Backbone bond lengths (Angstrom), bond angles and torsions (degrees), N, CA, C in turn:
res aa  C-N    CA-C-N  psi(-1)  N-CA   C-N-CA  omega(-1)  CA-C   N-CA-C  phi
1 M - - - 1.461 - - 1.534 109.31 -
2 K 1.270 114.24 -43.49 1.471 120.13 179.18 1.511 111.01 -63.46
3 R 1.355 115.67 -40.55 1.468 120.26 178.16 1.533 110.88 -62.67
4 L 1.323 116.65 -38.88 1.453 121.36 179.92 1.532 110.20 -64.48
5 Y 1.286 115.35 -38.57 1.470 120.65 179.81 1.526 110.59 -65.28
6 I 1.346 114.85 -44.22 1.482 119.36 -179.52 1.520 110.16 -63.76
7 L 1.339 116.75 -40.69 1.462 121.56 179.66 1.510 110.78 -63.48
8 L 1.330 116.55 -39.94 1.455 121.87 -179.26 1.533 110.30 -65.64
9 V 1.320 115.64 -43.16 1.474 120.31 179.56 1.526 110.48 -63.29
10 T 1.333 115.12 -41.18 1.474 119.68 179.90 1.517 111.13 -62.12
11 I 1.341 115.84 -43.75 1.481 119.92 179.51 1.520 110.55 -61.47
12 I 1.367 114.76 -42.36 1.472 118.56 179.91 1.536 110.71 -61.96
13 D 1.343 116.84 -43.06 1.474 120.90 179.22 1.516 111.37 -60.75
14 I 1.350 114.95 -41.45 1.486 118.41 179.86 1.514 110.83 -63.49
15 V 1.344 116.23 -42.40 1.464 120.92 -179.83 1.529 110.15 -62.81
16 L 1.348 115.81 -44.81 1.464 119.80 179.28 1.531 111.31 -62.29
17 L 1.346 115.79 -42.00 1.465 120.08 178.56 1.525 111.42 -61.40
18 A 1.329 114.73 -40.71 1.468 119.81 179.29 1.529 110.74 -63.60
19 V 1.344 114.67 -41.76 1.468 119.12 179.43 1.535 110.72 -63.44
20 I 1.347 114.08 -43.55 1.464 118.92 -179.58 1.521 111.03 -62.52
21 L 1.360 116.73 -45.93 1.465 120.58 179.67 1.518 111.79 -62.55
22 K 1.321 116.07 -39.98 1.454 120.80 179.85 1.526 110.48 -62.27
23 S 1.337 114.93 -44.29 1.464 119.47 179.53 1.525 111.29 -64.34
24 Y 1.331 115.64 -38.49 1.460 121.35 -178.42 1.526 110.95 -63.81
25 F 1.355 116.19 -48.98 1.466 119.41 -178.93 1.528 112.58 -68.80
26 A 1.331 114.61 -33.09 1.466 118.27 177.59 1.524 110.32 -64.17
27 E 1.330 115.29 -39.63 1.467 120.30 178.84 1.523 111.69 -66.95
28 K 1.340 116.71 -39.97 1.467 120.77 178.70 1.520 111.03 -63.76
29 N 1.339 115.60 -42.68 1.463 119.74 179.68 1.527 111.10 -64.42
30 A 1.320 115.23 -34.13 1.471 119.19 -179.94 1.521 111.67 -70.25
31 Q 1.358 117.58 -29.33 1.467 121.80 -177.92 1.524 112.74 -78.44
32 K 1.333 121.20 -27.53 1.462 124.24 -176.07 1.523 113.20 -60.01
33 P 1.331 121.36 -49.89 1.469 120.90 179.54 1.521 112.33 -60.61
34 T 1.355 115.00 -34.84 1.457 118.86 -179.88 1.512 111.39 -62.79
35 A 1.347 115.70 -42.95 1.463 120.62 178.34 1.508 111.16 -63.64
36 Q 1.368 115.22 -41.66 1.461 119.36 178.91 1.519 110.29 -64.36
37 S 1.349 113.86 -39.71 1.454 118.16 -179.95 1.524 110.87 -63.25
38 S 1.360 115.41 -41.80 1.462 119.72 178.76 1.519 110.30 -63.81
39 S 1.342 115.72 -41.12 1.452 120.59 179.04 1.519 111.08 -62.34
40 G 1.351 114.84 -41.65 1.470 119.93 179.05 1.510 111.10 -63.06
41 A 1.344 115.88 -38.87 1.453 119.45 179.32 1.511 110.67 -64.58
42 A 1.364 114.83 -39.23 1.466 119.33 178.73 1.515 110.92 -62.82
43 V 1.350 117.20 -43.94 1.460 121.73 178.14 1.512 110.29 -60.77
44 S 1.350 114.68 -42.32 1.451 119.55 -179.65 1.515 110.82 -62.56
45 Q 1.388 115.30 -42.66 1.453 118.60 178.89 1.520 110.92 -63.33
46 S 1.347 116.07 -40.62 1.459 119.97 178.83 1.517 110.28 -61.51
47 S 1.359 114.96 -42.78 1.459 119.48 178.31 1.513 110.63 -62.53
48 D 1.367 116.06 -42.25 1.454 119.97 179.39 1.519 110.69 -62.00
49 S 1.359 114.63 -38.00 1.453 119.43 179.56 1.523 110.80 -62.39
50 R 1.348 117.17 -42.37 1.453 120.40 178.56 1.517 110.66 -65.21
51 T 1.344 114.56 -39.66 1.462 118.92 179.20 1.516 110.40 -62.73
52 T 1.342 115.50 -43.78 1.456 119.98 178.98 1.512 110.69 -60.99
53 G 1.343 116.42 -40.20 1.465 120.70 177.60 1.506 111.16 -61.30
54 T 1.342 116.37 -41.95 1.466 120.83 178.75 1.515 110.23 -62.81
55 Q 1.348 115.20 -43.33 1.450 118.82 179.64 1.520 110.61 -63.32
56 T 1.331 116.70 -38.46 1.460 120.52 178.63 1.519 110.72 -62.99
57 T 1.363 115.52 -43.38 1.462 120.42 178.48 1.515 110.65 -61.53
58 Q 1.359 114.79 -44.37 1.455 118.96 179.99 1.521 110.53 -62.48
59 T 1.337 116.31 -39.81 1.449 120.25 179.60 1.514 110.84 -63.93
60 T 1.359 115.22 -42.26 1.455 120.31 178.40 1.516 110.92 -62.10
61 Q 1.365 116.08 -44.47 1.457 120.01 178.98 1.515 110.47 -62.74
62 S 1.333 115.05 -40.17 1.447 119.20 179.58 1.520 110.64 -63.24
63 T 1.354 115.87 -43.11 1.451 120.68 178.19 1.524 110.43 -61.67
64 G 1.350 116.20 -41.72 1.456 120.64 177.55 1.510 111.18 -60.55
65 S 1.337 115.56 -39.48 1.462 119.77 179.47 1.514 110.61 -63.53
66 V 1.346 115.88 -41.41 1.456 120.32 179.04 1.521 110.01 -63.37
67 T 1.366 115.34 -40.43 1.464 119.97 178.67 1.517 110.61 -61.45
68 Q 1.383 115.56 -44.65 1.458 119.15 179.35 1.517 111.01 -62.53
69 Q 1.351 115.53 -39.30 1.457 118.79 179.14 1.522 110.25 -64.02
70 T 1.356 115.97 -39.73 1.450 120.48 178.63 1.519 111.07 -62.19
71 E 1.378 115.34 -42.51 1.456 119.65 178.09 1.519 110.75 -63.72
72 A 1.326 116.09 -38.43 1.466 119.81 179.21 1.525 110.36 -62.69
73 V 1.350 115.98 -40.17 1.455 120.49 177.87 1.519 109.88 -63.39
74 S 1.364 115.92 -40.38 1.461 120.18 177.95 1.515 111.19 -61.68
75 D 1.360 116.51 -41.99 1.463 120.69 178.49 1.524 110.47 -61.49
76 T 1.349 115.61 -41.87 1.462 120.08 179.19 1.518 110.17 -62.73
77 A 1.343 114.97 -41.43 1.460 119.17 179.01 1.517 110.56 -62.89
78 A 1.347 116.48 -38.76 1.463 120.66 179.16 1.509 110.74 -64.26
79 T 1.348 116.83 -40.57 1.462 121.01 178.71 1.519 110.39 -63.79
80 T 1.341 116.42 -42.69 1.459 121.36 179.05 1.523 109.87 -61.53
81 K 1.335 114.64 -40.44 1.463 119.81 178.96 1.517 110.52 -62.37
82 A 1.327 115.88 -42.05 1.461 120.43 -179.75 1.516 110.83 -63.66
83 S 1.341 116.43 -40.05 1.455 120.19 -176.12 1.519 111.79 -69.50
84 S 1.342 117.53 -16.13 1.449 119.97 179.75 1.525 111.29 -98.12
85 G 1.344 116.85 12.93 1.443 120.65 172.56 1.510 115.40 90.58
86 K 1.328 120.11 12.67 1.453 122.14 -178.18 1.531 112.48 -88.84
87 Q 1.308 117.68 -19.47 1.461 119.97 179.06 1.517 109.53 -86.89
88 N 1.334 114.74 141.49 1.456 118.50 -178.85 1.519 110.43 -101.02
89 Y 1.331 116.81 129.44 1.465 122.34 -176.40 1.530 112.01 -106.65
90 S 1.305 117.71 29.25 1.461 122.34 -174.75 1.530 112.55 -49.43
91 T 1.329 115.78 139.82 1.468 121.77 178.80 1.527 109.91 -141.41
92 D 1.327 115.80 146.31 1.467 121.49 174.94 1.529 111.54 -96.97
93 A 1.323 116.79 0.99 1.467 121.16 -176.49 1.527 111.18 -71.20
94 Y 1.335 114.97 148.40 1.461 120.49 172.94 1.532 109.09 -84.19
95 A 1.310 115.43 153.60 1.460 119.99 178.43 1.532 110.59 -68.48
96 Q 1.326 115.00 149.79 1.466 122.90 171.37 1.531 106.48 -119.48
97 Y 1.315 116.18 159.55 1.468 118.34 179.79 1.530 111.60 -57.34
98 A 1.328 116.77 -34.68 1.466 120.54 -178.60 1.527 112.13 -63.03
99 D 1.343 117.17 -26.65 1.466 120.55 179.91 1.519 111.69 -68.56
100 M 1.309 117.10 -19.35 1.460 121.27 -173.24 1.528 113.13 -105.55
101 G 1.323 116.49 16.36 1.463 120.76 -176.59 1.510 114.72 -61.31
102 D 1.352 117.17 -23.22 1.472 119.92 -177.83 1.526 112.60 -97.47
103 T 1.331 117.20 9.14 1.463 118.89 179.94 1.526 111.30 -91.07
104 F 1.320 114.34 154.87 1.472 121.24 173.59 1.521 106.70 -134.29
105 L 1.332 116.47 126.40 1.455 120.62 -179.50 1.525 109.02 -90.01
106 N 1.314 114.09 110.72 1.463 120.05 -174.78 1.531 110.95 -99.44
107 G 1.343 115.26 59.15 1.461 120.69 176.95 1.519 112.34 56.78
108 S 1.327 116.09 -137.84 1.461 121.84 -176.86 1.525 112.29 -67.96
109 S 1.328 117.39 -12.81 1.473 120.49 178.32 1.518 112.08 -78.19
110 G 1.336 115.80 -10.33 1.452 119.48 177.26 1.521 112.98 88.82
111 F 1.329 115.35 -164.63 1.463 121.40 -176.95 1.528 112.54 -77.59
112 V 1.337 114.33 156.87 1.465 123.00 170.82 1.522 106.99 -134.00
113 W 1.340 116.45 134.34 1.468 120.01 172.92 1.528 107.71 -87.31
114 Q 1.345 115.58 106.63 1.464 120.32 -173.70 1.523 113.82 -71.19
115 N 1.349 117.41 -20.34 1.458 119.68 -175.13 1.527 113.23 -85.37
116 L 1.326 118.39 -9.13 1.463 119.84 -179.40 1.526 110.18 -74.83
117 N 1.347 114.46 139.53 1.468 119.42 -179.60 1.526 109.74 -135.14
118 G 1.312 115.52 -162.33 1.464 120.63 -175.81 1.513 115.07 -64.31
119 S 1.342 118.05 -15.71 1.469 120.52 -179.85 1.531 112.78 -85.78
120 A 1.329 117.03 -6.37 1.466 120.82 -179.87 1.526 110.46 -66.60
121 V 1.323 115.20 139.47 1.467 121.62 179.33 1.521 108.87 -105.50
122 K 1.322 116.25 125.05 1.467 120.53 179.24 1.536 108.72 -74.79
123 L 1.330 116.79 132.12 1.461 122.10 -178.61 1.524 109.80 -99.48
124 T 1.338 115.88 120.80 1.466 120.17 -179.20 1.530 112.15 -120.40
125 D 1.330 117.43 -8.94 1.461 122.38 179.65 1.527 109.30 -90.59
126 F 1.321 117.57 125.71 1.462 120.84 -177.22 1.528 112.21 -58.75
127 S 1.338 117.57 -34.82 1.465 120.78 -179.40 1.523 112.00 -62.46
128 A 1.324 117.25 -23.08 1.465 121.11 -178.91 1.525 112.67 -81.61
129 V 1.334 117.66 -16.60 1.468 119.84 -175.75 1.526 113.54 -117.49
130 Q 1.323 117.37 -9.72 1.472 118.55 -177.08 1.526 110.99 -68.02
131 G 1.326 114.97 157.70 1.457 120.51 -175.93 1.511 111.04 107.10
132 G 1.347 115.94 -169.23 1.451 121.50 -175.11 1.520 114.51 -87.37
133 W 1.334 115.57 147.46 1.463 124.00 178.04 1.532 109.18 -132.39
134 K 1.322 116.43 143.56 1.465 120.57 167.41 1.529 107.03 -74.98
135 A 1.331 116.59 129.79 1.468 119.74 -171.89 1.530 111.87 -131.10
136 Y 1.333 113.37 151.29 1.468 122.97 -174.74 1.517 106.60 -136.99
137 I 1.323 117.10 122.38 1.462 120.88 -179.44 1.532 109.65 -123.50
138 V 1.313 115.73 135.66 1.472 121.41 173.16 1.522 106.75 -121.81
139 S 1.331 115.98 117.18 1.469 119.71 178.43 1.524 109.34 -75.38
140 S 1.326 115.64 155.27 1.474 121.57 179.88 1.528 111.53 44.73
141 P 1.344 118.17 59.67 1.468 121.21 -175.76 1.534 114.48 -62.48
142 D 1.336 116.32 -16.88 1.466 119.03 177.57 1.523 112.15 -87.09
143 D 1.352 116.05 0.77 1.467 121.34 177.94 1.532 108.03 -145.13
144 V 1.341 116.12 66.34 1.465 122.46 -172.65 1.521 112.21 -57.81
145 E 1.318 116.53 -32.83 1.467 120.23 -177.98 1.521 111.93 -60.02
146 H 1.315 116.16 -28.22 1.469 120.57 -179.52 1.537 110.88 -114.45
147 S 1.297 116.74 26.51 1.466 120.56 -176.71 1.524 111.39 -98.40
148 V 1.347 114.12 173.10 1.463 122.37 175.14 1.524 107.50 -124.83
149 T 1.330 115.76 134.47 1.465 121.07 179.56 1.532 109.01 -103.13
150 Y 1.312 115.48 134.42 1.473 121.20 179.77 1.531 110.01 -123.07
151 L 1.333 116.53 136.09 1.456 122.97 171.78 1.528 107.17 -111.80
152 M 1.320 117.31 132.51 1.466 119.92 -172.56 1.530 111.20 -159.33
153 N 1.333 114.39 -171.76 1.464 121.89 170.78 1.525 106.75 -126.20
154 I 1.315 115.84 133.75 1.468 120.58 176.57 1.523 108.12 -115.63
155 K 1.323 116.05 128.50 1.465 121.21 -177.90 1.524 110.87 -114.73
156 L 1.342 115.26 134.31 1.453 121.73 174.98 1.529 107.79 -108.90
157 S 1.316 116.71 123.10 1.463 121.09 -178.52 1.525 109.70 -139.87
158 G 1.342 115.71 179.80 1.452 120.22 179.13 1.514 112.61 95.91
159 T 1.317 116.00 -144.70 1.467 122.87 -178.79 1.522 108.80 -125.68
160 P 1.342 117.55 165.19 1.470 118.66 178.17 1.535 112.12 -58.38
161 E 1.335 116.76 -31.01 1.471 120.06 179.85 1.524 111.84 -72.74
162 K 1.341 116.43 -29.51 1.464 120.35 -179.60 1.531 108.99 -144.25
163 V 1.307 115.37 90.28 1.471 121.83 179.70 1.525 108.99 -86.03
164 T 1.334 115.28 133.92 1.467 120.27 173.93 1.524 108.82 -105.36
165 V 1.318 116.29 123.32 1.465 122.57 178.36 1.524 107.86 -108.06
166 T 1.346 116.60 116.64 1.464 121.30 -176.70 1.518 110.33 -113.70
167 L 1.338 117.03 123.11 1.459 122.60 177.01 1.530 108.70 -96.94
168 D 1.319 116.63 113.37 1.467 123.28 179.79 1.530 107.54 -102.79
169 W 1.331 116.86 100.80 1.459 123.06 -173.77 1.531 110.99 -72.91
170 D 1.347 116.65 139.71 1.463 119.72 177.93 1.531 112.91 -125.70
171 Y 1.340 117.14 -56.87 1.468 120.45 -170.80 1.527 109.59 -137.19
172 F 1.316 116.40 147.63 1.465 119.45 177.87 1.533 110.30 -137.50
173 Y 1.315 114.80 155.31 1.473 121.02 175.88 1.528 107.38 -142.28
174 V 1.328 115.67 122.76 1.467 121.58 -179.89 1.528 107.67 -92.49
175 N 1.319 115.79 110.22 1.471 120.22 -172.68 1.533 112.79 -63.50
176 Y 1.316 118.89 -37.25 1.471 119.96 -174.29 1.526 113.83 -82.48
177 S 1.341 118.56 -14.78 1.465 119.65 -179.65 1.530 113.33 -121.02
178 G 1.326 116.74 -17.66 1.460 120.55 -178.35 1.518 113.73 84.56
179 D 1.331 117.21 -1.03 1.467 119.67 177.26 1.532 109.84 -65.65
180 E 1.333 115.61 142.86 1.464 120.02 179.12 1.521 109.40 -155.57
181 G 1.313 116.18 164.10 1.464 120.42 177.81 1.509 111.24 158.93
182 H 1.323 115.27 -179.26 1.459 120.78 178.20 1.521 109.39 -85.72
183 S 1.295 115.35 133.35 1.453 120.85 -175.43 1.525 111.73 -74.85
184 S 1.329 115.53 142.63 1.470 121.54 175.15 1.530 110.37 -104.01
185 E 1.319 115.60 6.04 1.461 120.61 -178.05 1.531 110.23 -67.91
186 E 1.332 116.16 139.76 1.459 120.61 177.52 1.527 110.31 -71.71
187 D 1.334 115.25 160.78 1.463 119.99 179.15 1.526 110.86 -56.65
188 S 1.319 115.31 142.37 1.465 121.03 174.55 1.528 107.70 -101.93
189 V 1.347 116.18 131.01 1.465 120.33 -173.90 1.534 109.81 -121.17
190 Y 1.337 114.64 133.76 1.463 122.03 -179.62 1.533 108.65 -132.84
191 T 1.320 117.55 149.73 1.463 120.56 178.00 1.528 110.45 -133.91
192 G 1.331 114.71 148.94 1.455 120.47 178.69 1.516 110.59 -179.67
193 P 1.331 118.95 169.79 1.466 122.49 -177.26 1.535 112.91 -84.75
194 W 1.319 114.99 150.11 1.468 122.32 173.53 1.523 107.91 -85.36
195 T 1.329 116.50 141.45 1.465 119.37 179.81 1.526 110.87 -103.84
196 S 1.313 115.34 161.94 1.470 120.77 -177.50 1.528 112.46 -68.80
197 V 1.332 117.41 -15.49 1.475 119.85 179.92 1.523 111.56 -95.30
198 G 1.349 116.93 4.80 1.462 120.08 174.21 1.510 114.54 88.52
199 T 1.334 117.95 40.78 1.459 121.83 178.18 1.529 109.09 -134.64
200 V 1.338 115.61 163.01 1.458 120.43 173.83 1.526 108.48 -144.77
201 Y 1.331 115.26 135.70 1.461 121.30 172.74 1.523 105.75 -118.03
202 A 1.352 116.06 109.79 1.457 121.64 -173.91 1.526 109.79 -115.87
203 E 1.321 115.17 139.64 1.464 120.37 -176.10 1.523 111.87 -114.73
204 G 1.333 114.83 149.49 1.458 123.19 177.17 1.507 106.93 -164.51
205 A 1.345 117.06 -122.64 1.466 121.15 170.50 1.523 106.41 -82.74
206 G 1.320 115.33 81.26 1.459 121.27 -168.40 1.522 108.07 100.72
207 A 1.321 117.16 -145.15 1.461 120.02 -179.18 1.527 110.49 -158.32
208 V 1.335 114.78 160.03 1.462 121.64 175.64 1.523 107.98 -129.63
209 S 1.310 116.00 129.28 1.457 121.85 175.42 1.527 108.81 -115.81
210 L 1.331 116.86 116.19 1.470 121.87 175.35 1.525 106.08 -108.81
211 Y 1.325 115.87 112.16 1.458 119.22 -166.51 1.540 114.94 -117.08
212 E 1.317 118.12 0.24 1.476 119.19 -178.70 1.528 110.17 -151.24
213 F 1.344 116.11 127.64 1.461 121.85 174.98 1.530 108.37 -134.89
214 D 1.340 115.66 131.12 1.467 120.72 -179.11 1.524 110.15 -138.44
215 E 1.329 114.96 159.80 1.460 120.70 174.48 1.529 109.20 -132.96
216 Q 1.334 114.62 135.88 1.459 120.11 179.74 1.530 109.59 -154.76
217 D 1.332 116.16 130.45 1.473 122.02 175.44 1.527 113.32 52.71
218 G 1.324 116.80 43.97 1.456 120.33 175.11 1.519 115.63 77.24
219 R 1.330 117.74 13.41 1.479 121.27 175.72 1.527 108.46 -131.08
220 Q 1.323 115.11 153.55 1.456 120.62 178.26 1.528 109.43 -117.42
221 Y 1.328 115.00 146.34 1.463 121.76 -175.10 1.527 109.96 -132.76
222 G 1.318 115.94 149.04 1.451 120.20 178.04 1.521 111.58 -143.79
223 L 1.333 114.90 159.70 1.464 121.91 178.02 1.523 108.94 -137.05
224 G 1.322 115.87 151.48 1.460 119.02 178.82 1.512 112.58 -171.38
225 T 1.338 113.92 -174.49 1.465 121.77 179.59 1.521 108.64 -140.69
226 V 1.337 117.26 139.74 1.463 121.95 173.26 1.527 108.16 -111.56
227 F 1.324 116.17 135.43 1.458 122.03 179.87 1.528 107.87 -111.37
228 W 1.350 116.82 115.61 1.458 121.40 -178.51 1.529 110.59 -78.54
229 P 1.335 115.95 158.26 1.479 119.49 178.60 1.525 113.99 -61.18
230 D 1.356 117.01 -23.43 1.472 119.13 -179.84 1.521 112.15 -86.97
231 S 1.331 116.64 15.58 1.480 123.71 176.73 1.524 114.35 76.88
232 T 1.342 118.50 2.34 1.465 120.12 171.65 1.533 107.97 -85.68
233 Y 1.292 115.92 171.97 1.469 119.16 -177.65 1.529 109.92 -144.92
234 G 1.335 116.14 168.27 1.462 121.35 176.57 1.528 110.94 -141.79
235 A 1.321 114.99 151.97 1.471 120.75 179.07 1.530 109.18 -89.48
236 I 1.339 116.55 140.02 1.471 122.14 -177.46 1.525 110.37 -116.59
237 A 1.341 115.59 135.40 1.467 122.21 170.44 1.532 107.21 -123.96
238 L 1.339 116.59 135.06 1.456 122.36 -178.45 1.533 109.71 -123.07
239 V 1.331 116.76 145.66 1.461 119.67 176.47 1.519 109.43 -154.47
240 R 1.329 116.78 150.79 1.467 122.66 173.24 1.516 109.91 -164.34
241 P 1.282 122.43 156.11 1.471 124.44 -4.83 1.532 109.51 -75.82
């Protein structure tokens, strides 16, 4: 009887152990997909993070592109501003004969810039013409055979109320004798007011009248007349840069 009891207890223990083991493995199997699912979510989040980074980079590049486009528009605006005579092309260089290739000396009427056309912009603002110009003067333009040619730099400075015109002499050529060389003459200085139509009449040892300023294709041009103290005169052509 006692043996039967022990056998019965043993069977019950085995059954309970089997139930416990079954429950344990069932629980473990149930937990595995959850872990995989969590892992998958983590991978997905990591992927999303990389995607977000890419989008951020693309946005930054796009913003940079917009900035470059804005700068390009600014450059275009600057070019437009220059073409309307607001940029200053001042130069300290002396004129060379090659700079005057587009001029025509029309006797006592003075020089004409033959290359100017309908696209030329007339300059009337003093700020647009101040500074240095390469200049070319021919004395007695109505008698070129007996004239003297001068290459120089002419500078306009001061204010519209009091413009200073400075003639910085460099080179001369005497047409009737062939004499030539670098001038030792000191600068000639003239002063006078700027007018609203874009001209200046400045006085000193004689006078200088600059009566035409234009801009075309990134270059500026000027015309004028110098009146010497001995009552002779010369035609002036200006160009820069």
